[in-house]
N, C-alpha and C positions, 0 to 999 in steps of 0.2 A: 424153802422153795421160792420165796420172793427175792427179786434182785434189789428192790427198793420198797421202803415202807412209808406210808403217808398217814398222818393223823389229822382227821377232819372232825374230831369230836367237838361238840358245842357250836359247830358252824351250820348255818342254815343255807338253803338253796339260794344261789347257785354256787356258793363257795366250795363245797366238797368236789364238785365237778371241775371247777376252775383250778383247784389245787392238783387234782388228778391229771388234768390236761397239761399243766405246767411240768409236772414230774415226768409224764410220758414223753414230752418233747425233748427231754434230756436223755431218754433211754434209747437203746438200740432195738431193732426189730427182733422179736422173739423173747425179749426180757419181760419179766412179770412184776407188776406193781400190786402191792397189798395196801388197801385203804381201809381205815376204821372210821366210821361216821356214826352220828347219833340222830341225824335228821331222817324222819320216816320217809320223806319225799326222795331221799337219795336212792331208794330201791328203783323206782321208775326212772329217775334221772340217769343212773348208771346203765340201765338197759337201753335207754334211748341214745345215750352217748356212744355206746358200743356199736349200735346200728349205724349211727351217723358217721363215725370215724373209721369203721372197719376193724377196730381193735376188738379182741375177743374177751367177753366177760366169762371167765372160766368158772367163777364161783361167786355166789351171793348168799350169805347166811346172816341170821340174827342170833346173837348170843347175849343174853342178859341186857337187852335194850340197846345193844350196839350192833351196827350193821357192818359186816365184813365183806370186802370185795377183792377178788383177784382179777386183774386185767392184764391180758397179754398184748403187748405192743405189736401192731401189724407190721 
């Protein structure tokens, strides 16, 4: 389902968001980025990021201590 995958495991705020932003800048509108992070703060960070950028946070889940995000490029 994702057009591009990003691994932000082991990175603390703000690095997961910065990596996502860099990846999204290379993507076309409508494409989907899948990010895996381990930083608990990334949940709120990705929600705020989507509100600020207009990108859509399609999904946000936790699985075994990892946070999974699907972001659709605006």
